[in-house]
N, C-alpha and C positions, 0 to 999 in steps of 0.2 A: 804670495798668492792671495793672502788675506786682503791686502789693499786693492788688488785687482777685483776681488769680489765685492768690496765696497763700491768701487767705481762702476762695476756691472749693475750692482743694485740700484745705484743713483740713475744710471742710464736707462734702466728699465722702468723706473718711476717716471722719469722725464718723458718717455715714449707714451706712457699712459696719459700724461697731462696734454701733450701735443695733440693727441687723438680727439680730445674734447675741447679744442679751442674754438670759440665762436666763429672765427673766420672760416673754418672748415665746415662746421655744422650748419651755419646759415646758408651758405651756398648750396648745400644739399637740399634745403627745404623751402627756399624762397626764390622764385623766378618771376621775371616780368617779360611779357611778349606783347608788343603794341600797348594797348591799354588794359590788358588782362593780367592781373596779379595772381600767381598761384602760390598758395601757402600750404605746405604739407598736403598737396593733391587737391586742395579746395580752391576754386577760382572765384575771383571778384573783379567786376568791372570798375575801373577808376572813374569816378564822376568828373566831368570836365569842370575846371575852375575850382576844385576843391583839393585840399591837401590830403595826404595820407598821414594819419596821426600816429606817432611813435611815443609810447610811454614804456617805463620799465623800472625795475628796482632789483638790486642784488649786486654781488660782487662782480658778476660778468655783464652787468647792464650796459656799461659804456662800450665794452668790446663788442657786444651784440649790436648795439646801435651803430658802431662804426663799420661793422660788417654790412649792416643794412644799407648805409649810405653808399657803400661801394657797389652794392647790388642794384641800387636804384639811383644812379648818379643824375638823372635828369627828371626825376620826380620831385615835386614840391613836398617836402616833409615838414611836419610841425609837431612840437611836443617836447618831452623832457624825460630824463632818466636820473635815478638816484642811486649812487654807488657809494662804496666805502672810501674813506680817505686814502689817498695815494693810488686809487684805482681809476681816476678820471683819464680819459684819452681825448685828444683833439678831435672835435666833431664839427662838420660844416653847417648843418641845419638844426640839429637836435640839441637842446640845452642839456648840459650835465651838471648835476649838483652832487656834492660830496657830503657825507653825513656820518654819524657815529655807528660803530659796530664793534663788539656784540651788544653794547648798551646804547639805546637811542639817545639822541641829544637834540639841542635846540635847532640845529641846522636841518636835522631830519624832520622836525615838526614843521619848520617853515617850508621846506621843499615839499612835503606831503600836502600841506595846505594849497600850495601853488599848483600841484598836479591835480588835486580835487577841483579847483576852480577851472582849470583848462578842460578837464574831462566833462564838466557840465556845459561847455560850449560846443561839444561835438554834436554834429547834426545827424539825422537818421540816415542820410545817403552816404555818409563818410565811412571809409575803411580805417580800422584802428588795429595796430599791432601792439601787443604788450610783451615786453621782454622780461622774463622772470627767472631769477637764479637765487641760490642760497644766499642768505644774509638779508633778504627783503623783510623778514620779521622785525628787525631792528630798524632798518632804513626807512620803511614806511612807518613813520612815527606819529603816533597820536596818543591821547589819553582820555579817560572817561570824564564826562561832565562832573564837576565837584572834586575831581582829583587833580594831580599835578604831574608833570614830567618826572620830577625827582621821585615821586611815589612809584610810578611805573618802572623807573630805572631800578629802584629797590626790589621790585618783584622779579624783574629780569635777572638781577644779580643773585637772588635767592634761588631761582630755578637753575641757573648755570652751575651753581655749586652743590645742588641737591643730589645729583645722580639721576635726575629725571632725564628720559631720552627726548629726542627732538619731537616725537609724536605728542608726548605728554606736554612738553613745554608750549607747543604751539597751539594746543587746545586752550590753555590758559590765556596766551597772548591774544588769540582771536576774540576772546570775551572781555578783553580790555580795550577794544578798538572799534572804530566805526568804518575802517576800510579793509581789515583783514576778514578772512572766512567768507569770501564771495561778495562782500559788501562794496568793494571798489568797482566791480563790473556793473553795479546797479546805477552808477553815477552818469554814464554816457548813454545817450539815446541813439544807439546804432545797432543795426542788425548784422553788422559785419565786423565782429570783434574776434580776433585770433590771439591767443596767448601762446608764445613759444617759450618752452620751459626746460631748463637744465636742472635735473634732480640732484639734490644733496641729501635725500633721506632714504633710509633703507626701505626697500619695497616699492619706491618710486610713486607713493601715494600723492596724487595731485592736490588733494585737499590739505596736505601737510606742508608741501614745499613752499617756503616763504610764507607760511600761514595762509596759503591758498586764497589770495585776494580776489581771484577771478573764478573760484570753483565753489560749488555748493559745499556747505559745511554740515556733516552729519553730527557733529558734537554739540553739546549743550552747556549752559551755564552750570548745571548740576555735575556734568562731567568735569568741568574745570575745578569746582570745589572738591570733588572727590580726589583729584590728582594732588591738589594742595594739601588735602588731609593726609593723603598717603605718605607724603614726604615731611609731614609735621610742620608745614609752613603757614598754615591758616592763621594761627594766632600771632605770627610775626608780620603779617601784612599790615600796611597803613590802614587806619580806620576808614578813610574814604574808599579805598579799594575793597575792603570787606563789605561796606555798605552797598557799593555797585554790584558786587556779586550776589548779595542777598536779594537786591531788587530784581536782578536777572532771574534768579531761581524762582522768585514770587510772580514772574511774569509782568512786572511793571516796566521793564526795559525790554525792547524788542530783541528777539533771538536773531542770530545770523541766518541767512537764507539757506533753506534745506534742499536736498536732492529733490528734483521735480519742480523747483521754483520757476515759474513761467518766464520771468525776465532774464533768467540765466540760460534759457534753452537756446538762445541765439549765440551764445559765447562758445567758441571753439577753443579747447585747451589741447595743445599738442606737446608731447614730450619729445625733445629732439637730442638730448644729451643725458647719459647716465653712466653710472660706475661700471656697468657691464661692458660698455663700449671701451672705456679706459682699460679695463682688465684685458680685454681681447688684444688690444695694442701692446700691452705690457707683456702678454704671453708670447706674441709674435717676436718681440724684441729679445726675450729671454731665449727663445729657440734659435734666433740668429747668432747668439753667443755660444750655442752648442749645448744648452741645458735641456735635459728632459723636463717637461714643464706640465704642471697641473694647476688649474684654478679650482680652489676648494670651495669658495662661495663668493657671491657679490652682496651678501646680506648679513654680514657679521654685525653683531650688536651685543651690547653688554659691557660689563666692566673691563677697562683696558688691561688690568692684570690677568683676567680670566682668558681674554683673547691672546694675550702674550703667551700664556701657558699652553693654550690650544695649538698655536702656531709652532712653538718650540717642540711640543710633543710630536706633532705631525712630522716635523723636520727630523727629529731623532729617531723616528720609527719608519722612516722612508725606505721602502723595499724595492723601488724601481732603479733604473740605471742612473749612474752618476757621471758628471756633476748634474745637479738637478735645481730647479727653482719652483717653489710652491708659492701660489699667490692667493691673497684674500682681499676682498673689498668690503667696505660698510663704514660703520662709524661707532667707535666705542664711547663709553661715558666714564667719567671720573667723579667720584664723590670726594670733594676737596675737604681735608681737614688740616693740612699743614699750611705754612705761610710762605712757601717758596714761589718760584716762577717756573711755569711750564705750560704744557697743553697735553691733550689726551695722546697724541702720537709720540711725543717725547717720553711721557709717562710709560706708554706701552713699550717702547724701544728699551727703556731702562729696566722695566720689569723682565723683559726678555733676556736682556744682558745679564741679569743676575742668575738666570736659569742656564745660561750657556757655559758656565764653568765645567759642567759635567757633559757638555755636548760639543766636543771639539769639531772644528770644520764646518760651522754653521754661522752664517751672517744673517742678521735680521734688520729689516728696514720697516719703518712706519712713518707715513707722511701724508699731509692733506693736499689734495689736488688744487686747493685755492692758494697755496703758498704761505698761509698763515695758520699756525697752531696755537690756539689760546691767544693770550695777550702778549705774544712774542713776535720777533721778526724771523722766526725759523718755521719751516714747513713740517719739520719732524726731525728724526734722527735715525742713525744706523749704528748697530752694535755687534761686536763679535768678541770671542774670548781674548784675542790680543788686545783689543781696546780696554776691555774690563781689567786685564792684568796690568796694563799700563796705568789705568786710573788708580788701582790699588797701590802700585809702586809710588805714585804721587802722594799717597795718603788720603785718597778720596774714599770715603765710606759710602758705597752705592746704596746699601740698605737705608742709611740715614737720609740720603737725598730723596729716595723714593718715599720714605715715610713723611718727609716734609713737603712732598709734591714739588720738588725743586729740581726736576730733571734737566731744565735749561741750563742751570749753573753747573750741573754735573758734566754735561756733554760740552759745555763751553770750555771747561778746564780740560776734559779728557780728549776732546775731539769727537766728531760724530755728528754735530749739528748739520742739518741740510737747509741751506738758505737759497731760495729761488727768487725771492721778491714776489709781488703780486702776479699771479699767473693769468688773470683775467678769465678764469673759469672756476667751476666749483661742483665737483660730483663726488663728494665725500672723500674717504681715505683709501690709500693702497698700502697693504701690508704684505711683506714677502720674506721669505727665507731661502737663501742660497746654500746648497749642500755640496761640499767638495767631495 
């Protein structure tokens, strides 16, 4: 029965991922009839002899562009998207560049400079669609004047290991960039800009997703410094980065455009994919298996170990009919102190596994809808008491692996890793518990 529950858990997760595929979402929100393009209910006349410009950045950018090419097969398209390595897809008209994630790299810097140059050639009559998904904070890569890419990489790495959440990290990232925080949308002289957005952040704040390159930014340089201070990172920053932030706080470097900025009033930002959509599909799949089903939240956030405890406690105290499946969505954080290999979902699954010894009949899964969890080739992991007992019989000390932040190697040896490959979408994580 336990293995069937693992299979069911993975099938439920896969259903969630399928529901937020760009091929499905783009068809729902973009239509063309004659020369009238409708985007999320807003209509635009396509000017004769001019291309429709397509730009984008994120793990789902190539898939979103491919879906657009299928919707607009006879329209002249021009532009480019930047996606993560191994996420490129064959496109007919739109150029796709691959770059580094979660740390920006030289390819990202070159591709971003190329995108900036193309944006500056857009004319006022042109229609422009921007395709944004999680990962864009690293893929739209640049660095402050006087600093270097290596120094920005150091800041990104410090943030990723600090325990800061995505909202906090992206406040800092926006203030080390000339394209994030609404600044990218200032580069094109058009009154017909539409951003189509897949959310990978809790609460779906458009100014946070991908560091909000087309959305007004309410945060400030002072906010960025306060976040760095909160996690004791300020003194660890390279001198050039510290100097840039000081100048920003002093007002000698221009702030990101704020809400109410006139040039951004013509930019339409549309949310087309979210964790809530994925959770609804997961719930329907669980019901089809005969499980009594409850979605606890789509906004889970906090330390992975705390969310694991919350999920296991909810499963252990379940009072409803059985078998049952309880679901959570959101994004956990991990403060890395060990030297192992893993990601937040594998860490959460291992922490849950350690709690399952006293909770017979419960299977827990945690996985990222983008198919990659941390710097690994796994989306996440699934754990149950049988797996944990099997691991112990192999001599694997789960507590040690958790302390070393080495969940990948634990599940690699014990079984339980979930490997999907790149899913071409990204709406945070799915966590679930199946109760027999």
